[in-house]
TORPA-4810 file (N, C-alpha, C, O; in nm, 3 decimals):
<nodes>
NODE_1_11.802_-1.093_28.224_11.845_-0.956_28.247_11.977_-0.955_28.323_11.991_-1.021_28.426_M
NODE_2_12.072_-0.880_28.273_12.203_-0.870_28.337_12.227_-0.731_28.397_12.265_-0.718_28.513_H
NODE_3_12.204_-0.629_28.316_12.222_-0.491_28.363_12.087_-0.437_28.409_11.992_-0.433_28.331_L
NODE_4_12.079_-0.397_28.536_11.951_-0.354_28.592_11.931_-0.203_28.588_11.819_-0.155_28.568_A
NODE_5_12.040_-0.127_28.608_12.023_0.018_28.621_12.157_0.089_28.604_12.262_0.034_28.633_E
NODE_6_12.151_0.213_28.556_12.268_0.300_28.557_12.232_0.431_28.626_12.118_0.476_28.623_I
NODE_7_12.332_0.490_28.688_12.314_0.620_28.752_12.424_0.715_28.703_12.539_0.674_28.685_K
NODE_8_12.387_0.840_28.682_12.482_0.943_28.640_12.500_1.043_28.753_12.408_1.069_28.830_L
NODE_9_12.622_1.099_28.763_12.654_1.192_28.871_12.707_1.323_28.814_12.827_1.348_28.817_F
NODE_10_12.616_1.407_28.762_12.658_1.531_28.696_12.732_1.628_28.787_12.810_1.711_28.739_P
NODE_11_12.708_1.619_28.918_12.778_1.708_29.010_12.928_1.681_29.013_13.005_1.763_29.064_E
NODE_12_12.971_1.569_28.959_13.112_1.533_28.957_13.178_1.556_28.821_13.298_1.533_28.807_K
NODE_13_13.103_1.600_28.721_13.158_1.619_28.587_13.277_1.715_28.590_13.275_1.813_28.665_Y
NODE_14_13.380_1.689_28.510_13.500_1.772_28.512_13.486_1.904_28.437_13.569_1.994_28.453_P
NODE_15_13.380_1.917_28.354_13.359_2.038_28.276_13.213_2.046_28.235_13.142_1.944_28.234_T
NODE_16_13.168_2.163_28.201_13.033_2.179_28.143_13.042_2.245_28.005_12.940_2.278_27.945_T
NODE_17_13.163_2.263_27.955_13.185_2.333_27.829_13.213_2.240_27.713_13.197_2.279_27.598_R
NODE_18_13.255_2.117_27.742_13.297_2.025_27.637_13.203_1.905_27.629_13.146_1.860_27.729_H
NODE_19_13.188_1.854_27.505_13.108_1.735_27.481_13.172_1.615_27.549_13.295_1.601_27.544_Y
NODE_20_13.096_1.528_27.611_12.950_1.522_27.622_12.894_1.592_27.746_12.773_1.592_27.769_P
NODE_21_12.983_1.650_27.825_12.939_1.707_27.953_12.864_1.839_27.937_12.811_1.893_28.034_F
NODE_22_12.859_1.890_27.813_12.782_2.013_27.789_12.639_1.983_27.743_12.563_2.075_27.715_N
NODE_23_12.602_1.854_27.736_12.467_1.818_27.695_12.374_1.820_27.816_12.401_1.759_27.919_L
NODE_24_12.264_1.892_27.800_12.167_1.904_27.909_12.114_1.768_27.952_12.083_1.746_28.069_K
NODE_25_12.102_1.676_27.856_12.043_1.546_27.886_12.124_1.468_27.988_12.067_1.389_28.064_I
NODE_26_12.257_1.488_27.991_12.340_1.416_28.087_12.345_1.487_28.223_12.405_1.436_28.318_F
NODE_27_12.282_1.602_28.232_12.268_1.671_28.361_12.131_1.645_28.422_12.117_1.635_28.544_H
NODE_28_12.030_1.633_28.336_11.894_1.615_28.385_11.858_1.467_28.405_11.768_1.435_28.483_E
NODE_29_11.927_1.379_28.335_11.901_1.235_28.351_11.992_1.180_28.461_12.114_1.182_28.447_T
NODE_30_11.933_1.132_28.567_12.010_1.081_28.680_12.017_0.929_28.682_12.114_0.872_28.733_R
NODE_31_11.915_0.862_28.627_11.914_0.716_28.629_11.831_0.662_28.513_11.740_0.728_28.463_R
NODE_32_11.865_0.541_28.471_11.787_0.468_28.371_11.779_0.324_28.417_11.881_0.261_28.446_M
NODE_33_11.657_0.271_28.425_11.636_0.132_28.467_11.607_0.047_28.344_11.531_0.087_28.256_A
NODE_34_11.667_-0.071_28.340_11.647_-0.163_28.228_11.557_-0.276_28.274_11.595_-0.356_28.360_F
NODE_35_11.438_-0.283_28.216_11.336_-0.376_28.263_11.297_-0.480_28.158_11.211_-0.564_28.184_T
NODE_36_11.358_-0.475_28.041_11.327_-0.573_27.937_11.457_-0.617_27.870_11.555_-0.542_27.872_S
NODE_37_11.460_-0.736_27.811_11.584_-0.788_27.751_11.635_-0.705_27.634_11.754_-0.709_27.602_P
NODE_38_11.546_-0.630_27.568_11.587_-0.547_27.454_11.549_-0.402_27.483_11.433_-0.371_27.509_V
NODE_39_11.648_-0.315_27.479_11.626_-0.172_27.503_11.683_-0.094_27.385_11.796_-0.117_27.343_T
NODE_40_11.602_-0.001_27.333_11.647_0.085_27.223_11.668_0.227_27.273_11.594_0.277_27.358_F
NODE_41_11.772_0.292_27.219_11.800_0.433_27.244_11.777_0.507_27.113_11.840_0.476_27.012_L
NODE_42_11.686_0.606_27.113_11.654_0.679_26.991_11.672_0.828_27.013_11.671_0.876_27.127_V
NODE_43_11.689_0.901_26.904_11.705_1.045_26.912_11.784_1.096_26.793_11.847_1.019_26.720_G
NODE_44_11.780_1.226_26.775_11.852_1.287_26.662_12.002_1.270_26.678_12.052_1.244_26.788_E
NODE_45_12.075_1.285_26.567_12.221_1.280_26.573_12.272_1.388_26.668_12.226_1.502_26.664_N
NODE_46_12.366_1.349_26.752_12.421_1.444_26.847_12.346_1.451_26.979_12.383_1.527_27.068_G
NODE_47_12.239_1.370_26.992_12.159_1.374_27.115_12.231_1.307_27.232_12.200_1.335_27.348_A
NODE_48_12.326_1.219_27.202_12.403_1.155_27.309_12.382_1.006_27.325_12.442_0.945_27.414_G
NODE_49_12.298_0.945_27.241_12.266_0.804_27.261_12.387_0.713_27.236_12.412_0.621_27.314_K
NODE_50_12.463_0.738_27.128_12.581_0.655_27.101_12.690_0.680_27.204_12.765_0.589_27.240_S
NODE_51_12.699_0.803_27.251_12.798_0.835_27.355_12.767_0.760_27.483_12.858_0.707_27.547_T
NODE_52_12.640_0.755_27.521_12.602_0.679_27.641_12.628_0.531_27.620_12.674_0.462_27.711_L
NODE_53_12.598_0.480_27.501_12.618_0.339_27.471_12.765_0.300_27.491_12.795_0.199_27.554_L
NODE_54_12.855_0.381_27.437_12.998_0.351_27.449_13.046_0.367_27.593_13.131_0.291_27.640_K
NODE_55_12.993_0.467_27.663_13.030_0.486_27.803_12.990_0.364_27.886_13.064_0.322_27.975_A
NODE_56_12.874_0.308_27.856_12.829_0.187_27.925_12.922_0.070_27.898_12.951_-0.009_27.988_L
NODE_57_12.970_0.059_27.774_13.066_-0.046_27.741_13.190_-0.035_27.827_13.234_-0.133_27.888_C
NODE_58_13.246_0.083_27.832_13.367_0.104_27.912_13.341_0.070_28.059_13.423_0.005_28.124_Y
NODE_59_13.225_0.116_28.111_13.194_0.094_28.252_13.172_-0.053_28.282_13.203_-0.099_28.392_K
NODE_60_13.120_-0.128_28.184_13.093_-0.271_28.203_13.213_-0.358_28.166_13.205_-0.481_28.173_C
NODE_61_13.323_-0.295_28.127_13.444_-0.369_28.096_13.440_-0.441_27.963_13.507_-0.543_27.946_G
NODE_62_13.361_-0.391_27.867_13.349_-0.453_27.736_13.431_-0.375_27.634_13.416_-0.253_27.620_I
NODE_63_13.517_-0.445_27.564_13.609_-0.381_27.471_13.536_-0.331_27.347_13.445_-0.397_27.297_H
NODE_64_13.576_-0.216_27.297_13.523_-0.162_27.172_13.631_-0.172_27.065_13.734_-0.105_27.072_I
NODE_65_13.606_-0.256_26.966_13.701_-0.270_26.856_13.692_-0.148_26.766_13.583_-0.112_26.720_W
NODE_66_13.805_-0.084_26.741_13.806_0.032_26.652_13.947_0.054_26.598_14.047_0.015_26.659_Q
NODE_67_13.953_0.118_26.484_14.082_0.150_26.425_14.151_0.259_26.506_14.087_0.339_26.574_K
NODE_68_14.283_0.259_26.496_14.357_0.366_26.560_14.327_0.499_26.491_14.319_0.506_26.368_E
NODE_69_14.311_0.602_26.572_14.280_0.733_26.516_14.406_0.801_26.464_14.513_0.791_26.525_R
NODE_70_14.392_0.869_26.353_14.502_0.948_26.302_14.502_1.085_26.368_14.431_1.108_26.466_G
NODE_71_14.582_1.174_26.315_14.587_1.309_26.368_14.455_1.382_26.342_14.395_1.367_26.235_N
NODE_72_14.411_1.460_26.438_14.288_1.535_26.425_14.317_1.683_26.439_14.405_1.724_26.515_R
NODE_73_14.241_1.763_26.366_14.261_1.907_26.370_14.232_1.962_26.510_14.303_2.049_26.560_M
NODE_74_14.126_1.909_26.572_14.092_1.947_26.709_14.067_1.820_26.789_14.005_1.726_26.739_E
NODE_75_14.114_1.817_26.911_14.091_1.701_26.997_14.012_1.744_27.120_14.022_1.857_27.167_S
NODE_76_13.934_1.651_27.172_13.853_1.676_27.290_13.894_1.576_27.397_13.860_1.458_27.386_N
NODE_77_13.966_1.618_27.500_14.016_1.526_27.601_13.905_1.465_27.688_13.930_1.372_27.763_P
NODE_78_13.783_1.519_27.677_13.672_1.471_27.760_13.579_1.376_27.684_13.482_1.325_27.742_Y
NODE_79_13.606_1.353_27.557_13.513_1.285_27.467_13.469_1.148_27.517_13.353_1.111_27.500_E
NODE_80_13.560_1.071_27.579_13.528_0.934_27.617_13.535_0.913_27.769_13.566_0.803_27.815_E
NODE_81_13.508_1.017_27.845_13.522_1.008_27.991_13.391_0.996_28.068_13.393_0.991_28.191_L
NODE_82_13.278_0.992_27.998_13.150_0.987_28.068_13.139_0.867_28.160_13.076_0.876_28.265_L
NODE_83_13.199_0.755_28.123_13.187_0.633_28.203_13.242_0.650_28.345_13.201_0.578_28.436_Y
NODE_84_13.333_0.745_28.363_13.392_0.767_28.495_13.292_0.827_28.594_13.313_0.823_28.715_R
NODE_85_13.184_0.881_28.542_13.087_0.952_28.625_12.951_0.883_28.622_12.846_0.947_28.632_Y
NODE_86_12.955_0.751_28.607_12.833_0.671_28.614_12.857_0.547_28.697_12.970_0.505_28.720_M
NODE_87_12.748_0.490_28.741_12.750_0.368_28.822_12.654_0.269_28.759_12.545_0.306_28.715_E
NODE_88_12.693_0.142_28.754_12.605_0.040_28.698_12.567_-0.061_28.806_12.647_-0.092_28.895_V
NODE_89_12.445_-0.110_28.797_12.397_-0.210_28.892_12.362_-0.338_28.815_12.278_-0.337_28.725_Q
NODE_90_12.428_-0.446_28.852_12.404_-0.575_28.789_12.293_-0.651_28.861_12.271_-0.630_28.981_W
NODE_91_12.224_-0.737_28.789_12.119_-0.818_28.850_12.177_-0.934_28.930_12.140_-0.955_29.045_T
NODE_92_12.267_-1.008_28.868_12.330_-1.123_28.936_12.479_-1.128_28.906_12.533_-1.234_28.872_N
NODE_93_12.544_-1.015_28.918_12.687_-1.011_28.893_12.721_-0.978_28.749_12.640_-0.998_28.658_G
NODE_94_12.841_-0.928_28.728_12.888_-0.885_28.597_12.895_-1.001_28.499_12.933_-1.112_28.536_R
NODE_95_12.859_-0.975_28.374_12.872_-1.074_28.267_12.955_-1.015_28.155_12.972_-0.894_28.145_V
NODE_96_13.007_-1.103_28.070_13.081_-1.059_27.952_12.983_-1.017_27.844_12.861_-1.033_27.859_H
NODE_97_13.035_-0.964_27.735_12.950_-0.922_27.626_13.033_-0.867_27.511_13.152_-0.897_27.500_G
NODE_98_12.970_-0.786_27.426_13.043_-0.728_27.314_12.975_-0.601_27.267_12.858_-0.575_27.296_S
NODE_99_13.051_-0.522_27.193_13.001_-0.400_27.131_13.005_-0.418_26.981_13.105_-0.464_26.926_F
NODE_100_12.895_-0.382_26.914_12.893_-0.386_26.768_12.871_-0.244_26.715_12.776_-0.176_26.753_F
NODE_101_12.960_-0.202_26.625_12.944_-0.076_26.554_12.970_-0.104_26.407_13.078_-0.152_26.372_G
NODE_102_12.875_-0.074_26.320_12.890_-0.112_26.179_13.012_-0.048_26.114_13.072_-0.107_26.023_S
NODE_103_13.050_0.073_26.159_13.163_0.141_26.096_13.295_0.073_26.129_13.393_0.092_26.057_E
NODE_104_13.300_-0.005_26.238_13.423_-0.072_26.277_13.418_-0.222_26.253_13.517_-0.291_26.278_N
NODE_105_13.306_-0.272_26.205_13.289_-0.417_26.196_13.387_-0.481_26.097_13.438_-0.590_26.123_F
NODE_106_13.413_-0.415_25.985_13.505_-0.473_25.886_13.644_-0.491_25.946_13.711_-0.591_25.921_R
NODE_107_13.685_-0.394_26.026_13.814_-0.403_26.093_13.815_-0.524_26.188_13.914_-0.598_26.194_N
NODE_108_13.706_-0.543_26.262_13.694_-0.658_26.352_13.696_-0.789_26.273_13.762_-0.885_26.313_F
NODE_109_13.624_-0.793_26.159_13.619_-0.914_26.078_13.757_-0.955_26.029_13.787_-1.074_26.019_A
NODE_110_13.841_-0.857_25.999_13.977_-0.887_25.955_14.060_-0.947_26.067_14.142_-1.035_26.044_E
NODE_111_14.038_-0.900_26.190_14.105_-0.958_26.306_14.065_-1.104_26.322_14.149_-1.191_26.345_Y
NODE_112_13.935_-1.131_26.309_13.885_-1.268_26.321_13.951_-1.358_26.218_13.987_-1.472_26.249_V
NODE_113_13.966_-1.309_26.097_14.030_-1.387_25.990_14.176_-1.418_26.025_14.225_-1.527_25.996_D
NODE_114_14.244_-1.322_26.085_14.384_-1.343_26.125_14.392_-1.449_26.234_14.483_-1.533_26.232_E
NODE_115_14.298_-1.446_26.331_14.296_-1.548_26.435_14.272_-1.686_26.374_14.336_-1.784_26.413_W
NODE_116_14.179_-1.692_26.278_14.142_-1.820_26.218_14.256_-1.880_26.138_14.261_-2.002_26.118_A
NODE_117_14.349_-1.797_26.091_14.463_-1.848_26.014_14.550_-1.939_26.099_14.612_-2.032_26.048_A
NODE_118_14.554_-1.914_26.228_14.633_-1.997_26.320_14.546_-2.089_26.405_14.593_-2.190_26.457_T
NODE_119_14.416_-2.052_26.419_14.324_-2.134_26.498_14.188_-2.139_26.428_14.098_-2.063_26.463_D
NODE_120_14.173_-2.228_26.329_14.047_-2.236_26.252_13.923_-2.259_26.338_13.813_-2.221_26.300_P
NODE_121_13.941_-2.322_26.455_13.828_-2.350_26.543_13.764_-2.223_26.598_13.648_-2.224_26.639_E
NODE_122_13.840_-2.112_26.600_13.786_-1.988_26.655_13.670_-1.935_26.572_13.588_-1.858_26.622_S
NODE_123_13.661_-1.977_26.445_13.553_-1.930_26.358_13.416_-1.979_26.403_13.314_-1.920_26.365_L
NODE_124_13.411_-2.086_26.482_13.280_-2.140_26.522_13.204_-2.041_26.610_13.082_-2.051_26.622_K
NODE_125_13.275_-1.947_26.671_13.209_-1.846_26.753_13.151_-1.733_26.668_13.078_-1.648_26.719_Y
NODE_126_13.184_-1.733_26.540_13.141_-1.623_26.451_13.071_-1.675_26.326_13.078_-1.613_26.220_F
NODE_127_13.004_-1.790_26.339_12.925_-1.841_26.228_12.988_-1.952_26.148_12.923_-2.009_26.060_G
NODE_128_13.115_-1.986_26.176_13.177_-2.101_26.112_13.250_-2.075_25.982_13.314_-2.166_25.929_G
NODE_129_13.242_-1.952_25.928_13.317_-1.923_25.805_13.368_-1.780_25.807_13.320_-1.695_25.882_R
NODE_130_13.465_-1.755_25.722_13.530_-1.624_25.718_13.428_-1.512_25.700_13.342_-1.521_25.612_S
NODE_131_13.438_-1.409_25.781_13.348_-1.294_25.769_13.387_-1.203_25.654_13.301_-1.137_25.596_L
NODE_132_13.516_-1.198_25.621_13.560_-1.104_25.517_13.528_-1.153_25.377_13.534_-1.074_25.282_V
NODE_133_13.494_-1.282_25.361_13.461_-1.333_25.228_13.313_-1.311_25.195_13.268_-1.343_25.084_T
NODE_134_13.237_-1.258_25.290_13.096_-1.231_25.269_13.074_-1.081_25.248_13.162_-1.000_25.279_Q
NODE_135_12.957_-1.045_25.197_12.926_-0.903_25.187_12.915_-0.844_25.327_12.903_-0.918_25.425_S
NODE_136_12.919_-0.712_25.336_12.913_-0.647_25.466_12.788_-0.688_25.543_12.795_-0.725_25.661_H
NODE_137_12.673_-0.681_25.476_12.548_-0.718_25.542_12.541_-0.865_25.578_12.494_-0.899_25.686_G
NODE_138_12.589_-0.952_25.488_12.586_-1.096_25.515_12.676_-1.132_25.633_12.639_-1.213_25.717_Q
NODE_139_12.795_-1.071_25.638_12.887_-1.102_25.747_12.831_-1.056_25.881_12.851_-1.121_25.984_S
NODE_140_12.760_-0.943_25.880_12.697_-0.896_26.002_12.592_-0.994_26.052_12.588_-1.024_26.171_M
NODE_141_12.507_-1.044_25.963_12.403_-1.138_26.003_12.463_-1.270_26.051_12.412_-1.331_26.144_M
NODE_142_12.571_-1.314_25.987_12.641_-1.434_26.031_12.691_-1.415_26.174_12.678_-1.504_26.258_T
NODE_143_12.749_-1.299_26.199_12.801_-1.267_26.332_12.688_-1.264_26.436_12.700_-1.325_26.542_Y
NODE_144_12.579_-1.192_26.405_12.468_-1.181_26.499_12.412_-1.319_26.535_12.390_-1.349_26.652_F
NODE_145_12.390_-1.402_26.432_12.328_-1.532_26.453_12.411_-1.623_26.543_12.357_-1.700_26.622_S
NODE_146_12.544_-1.612_26.532_12.633_-1.698_26.611_12.663_-1.639_26.748_12.653_-1.708_26.850_A
NODE_147_12.701_-1.512_26.751_12.749_-1.452_26.876_12.641_-1.441_26.981_12.669_-1.460_27.100_R
NODE_148_12.519_-1.410_26.941_12.415_-1.382_27.040_12.350_-1.506_27.098_12.256_-1.496_27.176_Y
NODE_149_12.400_-1.623_27.060_12.358_-1.746_27.127_12.434_-1.768_27.257_12.401_-1.857_27.336_Q
NODE_150_12.538_-1.687_27.278_12.622_-1.697_27.397_12.571_-1.600_27.503_12.531_-1.488_27.471_I
NODE_151_12.572_-1.643_27.628_12.528_-1.557_27.738_12.609_-1.428_27.740_12.732_-1.432_27.732_K
NODE_152_12.540_-1.313_27.751_12.614_-1.188_27.755_12.528_-1.064_27.749_12.407_-1.071_27.730_G
NODE_153_12.594_-0.950_27.765_12.534_-0.818_27.753_12.585_-0.758_27.623_12.706_-0.745_27.605_L
NODE_154_12.493_-0.722_27.532_12.532_-0.684_27.397_12.487_-0.542_27.364_12.371_-0.506_27.378_Y
NODE_155_12.584_-0.463_27.318_12.559_-0.325_27.277_12.573_-0.316_27.125_12.669_-0.367_27.068_F
NODE_156_12.475_-0.252_27.061_12.479_-0.235_26.915_12.455_-0.089_26.882_12.359_-0.028_26.930_L
NODE_157_12.543_-0.033_26.800_12.532_0.107_26.759_12.492_0.115_26.612_12.573_0.090_26.523_D
NODE_158_12.365_0.148_26.587_12.309_0.163_26.453_12.340_0.043_26.363_12.401_0.060_26.257_E
NODE_159_12.301_-0.078_26.404_12.332_-0.198_26.325_12.262_-0.202_26.191_12.300_-0.279_26.103_P
NODE_160_12.158_-0.119_26.173_12.081_-0.122_26.048_12.155_-0.062_25.930_12.109_-0.076_25.817_E
NODE_161_12.268_0.003_25.952_12.337_0.081_25.849_12.359_0.003_25.720_12.335_0.057_25.611_T
NODE_162_12.404_-0.121_25.729_12.434_-0.199_25.608_12.336_-0.312_25.585_12.363_-0.403_25.506_A
NODE_163_12.221_-0.307_25.653_12.125_-0.417_25.642_12.006_-0.381_25.555_11.953_-0.270_25.566_L
NODE_164_11.963_-0.472_25.471_11.840_-0.455_25.394_11.721_-0.465_25.489_11.736_-0.514_25.601_S
NODE_165_11.603_-0.419_25.446_11.484_-0.435_25.531_11.460_-0.580_25.573_11.422_-0.606_25.687_P
NODE_166_11.483_-0.674_25.481_11.464_-0.816_25.514_11.561_-0.860_25.623_11.523_-0.934_25.714_K
NODE_167_11.686_-0.815_25.615_11.786_-0.850_25.716_11.755_-0.783_25.849_11.780_-0.841_25.955_S
NODE_168_11.700_-0.663_25.845_11.659_-0.597_25.969_11.549_-0.677_26.038_11.550_-0.690_26.161_Q
NODE_169_11.456_-0.730_25.961_11.351_-0.814_26.020_11.411_-0.939_26.081_11.365_-0.985_26.186_L
NODE_170_11.512_-0.996_26.017_11.580_-1.112_26.072_11.652_-1.077_26.202_11.655_-1.157_26.296_E
NODE_171_11.710_-0.958_26.208_11.776_-0.915_26.331_11.673_-0.895_26.443_11.701_-0.927_26.558_L
NODE_172_11.556_-0.844_26.410_11.448_-0.832_26.510_11.416_-0.969_26.568_11.400_-0.984_26.689_V
NODE_173_11.407_-1.070_26.481_11.379_-1.206_26.528_11.488_-1.255_26.623_11.459_-1.316_26.725_R
NODE_174_11.614_-1.228_26.588_11.725_-1.271_26.672_11.720_-1.202_26.808_11.733_-1.267_26.911_I
NODE_175_11.699_-1.071_26.808_11.693_-0.997_26.934_11.580_-1.050_27.023_11.600_-1.072_27.142_L
NODE_176_11.463_-1.071_26.964_11.347_-1.119_27.039_11.372_-1.259_27.095_11.350_-1.282_27.214_K
NODE_177_11.417_-1.352_27.011_11.434_-1.490_27.055_11.547_-1.505_27.156_11.532_-1.576_27.255_E
NODE_178_11.659_-1.439_27.131_11.772_-1.450_27.224_11.741_-1.380_27.357_11.782_-1.427_27.463_M
NODE_179_11.667_-1.269_27.350_11.628_-1.199_27.472_11.531_-1.282_27.554_11.545_-1.292_27.676_G
NODE_180_11.433_-1.343_27.488_11.335_-1.424_27.560_11.396_-1.552_27.615_11.346_-1.606_27.713_E
NODE_181_11.504_-1.599_27.554_11.570_-1.720_27.603_11.635_-1.697_27.740_11.660_-1.792_27.814_A
NODE_182_11.661_-1.570_27.773_11.708_-1.537_27.906_11.858_-1.521_27.922_11.904_-1.476_28.027_G
NODE_183_11.935_-1.557_27.821_12.080_-1.550_27.836_12.140_-1.421_27.782_12.253_-1.386_27.816_H
NODE_184_12.064_-1.349_27.697_12.120_-1.231_27.631_12.036_-1.107_27.661_11.913_-1.113_27.667_A
NODE_185_12.105_-0.996_27.681_12.041_-0.865_27.696_12.102_-0.770_27.595_12.223_-0.769_27.575_Q
NODE_186_12.016_-0.690_27.531_12.061_-0.602_27.424_12.026_-0.456_27.454_11.915_-0.425_27.498_F
NODE_187_12.122_-0.367_27.429_12.099_-0.223_27.434_12.144_-0.168_27.300_12.261_-0.180_27.264_I
NODE_188_12.050_-0.108_27.226_12.073_-0.076_27.085_12.041_0.070_27.056_11.930_0.115_27.085_V
NODE_189_12.136_0.143_26.999_12.111_0.278_26.948_12.071_0.263_26.801_12.144_0.201_26.724_A
NODE_190_11.959_0.320_26.762_11.911_0.298_26.626_11.824_0.412_26.575_11.770_0.490_26.653_T
NODE_191_11.813_0.419_26.440_11.719_0.509_26.373_11.615_0.428_26.296_11.534_0.486_26.223_H
NODE_192_11.617_0.297_26.310_11.534_0.211_26.226_11.396_0.184_26.285_11.385_0.130_26.395_S
NODE_193_11.289_0.223_26.213_11.154_0.191_26.261_11.126_0.042_26.256_11.036_-0.006_26.326_P
NODE_194_11.201_-0.032_26.175_11.183_-0.178_26.171_11.236_-0.241_26.299_11.166_-0.320_26.362_I
NODE_195_11.358_-0.207_26.338_11.414_-0.263_26.460_11.332_-0.223_26.582_11.311_-0.303_26.673_L
NODE_196_11.285_-0.100_26.583_11.209_-0.050_26.698_11.079_-0.126_26.720_11.021_-0.120_26.829_L
NODE_197_11.032_-0.198_26.618_10.908_-0.274_26.629_10.926_-0.406_26.704_10.831_-0.483_26.715_A
NODE_198_11.045_-0.433_26.753_11.072_-0.558_26.826_10.974_-0.572_26.942_10.970_-0.486_27.029_C
NODE_199_10.894_-0.678_26.945_10.794_-0.695_27.051_10.855_-0.697_27.190_10.956_-0.764_27.214_P
NODE_200_10.793_-0.625_27.283_10.836_-0.626_27.422_10.953_-0.537_27.455_10.994_-0.531_27.570_G
NODE_201_11.009_-0.468_27.356_11.128_-0.384_27.379_11.091_-0.254_27.450_10.979_-0.204_27.437_A
NODE_202_11.186_-0.200_27.524_11.175_-0.067_27.583_11.243_0.033_27.492_11.349_0.005_27.437_T
NODE_203_11.182_0.149_27.474_11.240_0.253_27.389_11.264_0.378_27.474_11.170_0.434_27.529_I
NODE_204_11.390_0.420_27.484_11.425_0.543_27.555_11.452_0.653_27.453_11.534_0.636_27.362_F
NODE_205_11.383_0.765_27.467_11.400_0.877_27.375_11.498_0.979_27.431_11.481_1.030_27.542_S
NODE_206_11.602_1.010_27.352_11.699_1.112_27.388_11.656_1.248_27.335_11.729_1.347_27.349_F
NODE_207_11.539_1.253_27.273_11.483_1.381_27.231_11.402_1.444_27.344_11.352_1.556_27.330_D
NODE_208_11.389_1.372_27.455_11.323_1.423_27.575_11.429_1.445_27.683_11.521_1.365_27.696_H
NODE_209_11.415_1.551_27.758_11.508_1.580_27.868_11.428_1.593_27.997_11.344_1.682_28.010_V
NODE_210_11.454_1.501_28.094_11.550_1.390_28.090_11.503_1.279_27.996_11.391_1.281_27.944_P
NODE_211_11.592_1.181_27.976_11.558_1.066_27.893_11.428_1.004_27.943_11.407_0.990_28.064_V
NODE_212_11.342_0.967_27.849_11.213_0.911_27.890_11.173_0.793_27.802_11.205_0.788_27.683_Q
NODE_213_11.103_0.698_27.863_11.053_0.582_27.791_10.928_0.620_27.713_10.838_0.683_27.768_S
NODE_214_10.922_0.581_27.584_10.808_0.613_27.501_10.760_0.488_27.427_10.833_0.390_27.415_I
NODE_215_10.637_0.494_27.377_10.582_0.384_27.297_10.634_0.392_27.154_10.678_0.497_27.108_D
NODE_216_10.627_0.279_27.086_10.673_0.270_26.947_10.606_0.376_26.859_10.673_0.443_26.781_Y
NODE_217_10.474_0.390_26.872_10.400_0.484_26.787_10.432_0.630_26.817_10.396_0.718_26.740_E
NODE_218_10.500_0.656_26.929_10.538_0.793_26.965_10.672_0.834_26.906_10.708_0.952_26.908_E
NODE_219_10.747_0.739_26.853_10.879_0.772_26.798_10.865_0.851_26.668_10.772_0.829_26.591_T
NODE_220_10.958_0.941_26.644_10.957_1.019_26.521_10.974_0.930_26.399_10.919_0.959_26.293_E
NODE_221_11.051_0.823_26.414_11.077_0.734_26.301_10.948_0.667_26.256_10.923_0.656_26.136_Y
NODE_222_10.868_0.621_26.350_10.740_0.560_26.315_10.650_0.662_26.245_10.589_0.631_26.143_Y
NODE_223_10.641_0.782_26.301_10.553_0.885_26.245_10.595_0.924_26.103_10.511_0.940_26.015_K
NODE_224_10.726_0.938_26.083_10.777_0.977_25.950_10.748_0.869_25.847_10.698_0.899_25.739_I
NODE_225_10.780_0.744_25.880_10.760_0.637_25.783_10.612_0.608_25.760_10.573_0.576_25.648_F
NODE_226_10.531_0.618_25.863_10.388_0.600_25.844_10.332_0.708_25.750_10.255_0.678_25.659_K
NODE_227_10.374_0.833_25.774_10.328_0.942_25.688_10.373_0.924_25.545_10.297_0.951_25.451_G
NODE_228_10.496_0.880_25.527_10.549_0.860_25.392_10.476_0.748_25.318_10.439_0.764_25.202_F
NODE_229_10.455_0.635_25.387_10.392_0.521_25.323_10.243_0.544_25.298_10.185_0.488_25.205_L
NODE_230_10.181_0.627_25.382_10.038_0.655_25.366_10.013_0.744_25.245_9.919_0.721_25.168_T
NODE_231_10.098_0.847_25.228_10.079_0.940_25.115_10.213_1.000_25.081_10.244_1.113_25.120_N
NODE_232_10.294_0.925_25.007_10.430_0.969_24.982_10.438_1.095_24.898_10.527_1.178_24.919_R
NODE_233_10.346_1.112_24.802_10.349_1.232_24.718_10.326_1.358_24.802_10.402_1.455_24.791_E
NODE_234_10.223_1.356_24.885_10.193_1.471_24.969_10.305_1.492_25.072_10.343_1.606_25.100_K
NODE_235_10.355_1.382_25.126_10.459_1.393_25.229_10.586_1.456_25.172_10.646_1.542_25.236_Y
NODE_236_10.627_1.413_25.053_10.748_1.467_24.990_10.727_1.615_24.953_10.818_1.697_24.965_L
NODE_237_10.607_1.646_24.909_10.577_1.786_24.872_10.581_1.875_24.996_10.639_1.984_24.993_R
NODE_238_10.520_1.830_25.104_10.517_1.908_25.228_10.656_1.924_25.288_10.692_2.032_25.335_D
NODE_239_10.734_1.814_25.286_10.866_1.819_25.345_10.960_1.906_25.263_11.051_1.966_25.318_E
NODE_240_10.939_1.912_25.133_11.027_1.990_25.046_10.994_2.136_25.041_11.073_2.216_24.991_G
NODE_241_10.878_2.174_25.093_10.837_2.316_25.085_10.893_2.396_25.201_10.868_2.516_25.211_S
</nodes>
């Protein structure tokens, strides 16, 4: 375990009208304690889980690889400032780590390929072969298998996006084994009932205010998929009515 706890200070927020400072969850949630090597953040889109994940990255000094933004019709000057109003507590001092976001991974893979053109040895940290020559899902699994053997704090934002169910099960194995080995800690925002089944993981629900820890069987994703697999005809009929 590397990251032990975070605290939020809503009384210091610069605004209550703009995202993310207009979300009730960031006013009612004052602290979150991390007690297991794998922690999942769940909730509906817009609940704030990915925003908190990225804010933690900034606060922990972990770079987020992303493309440069073009012109936007509307801009929000407060969008990425949540990290300024939080405090993190380390267990035994700050550690390095990385952020994974599937929407930006291809851009990152291209950077790795450029580095390897001048330093082929750098590829050994990312599975030993070019990431861009593999499919999106394959390159992600190559990256996970290699990178998470290194000591660190790892943030993942919806990694299931490009993964087959079989690959998601493989990622569960990686998270469990690397977490139990003691060198890696994972904080993952996800909608996947497969990933959420990771043994021993903590699940924080952003559908509760304040954020609250829940059991796997209490998640909406588990309930939806169980209902669908139990009686898909009835479930589809009921949901469509």
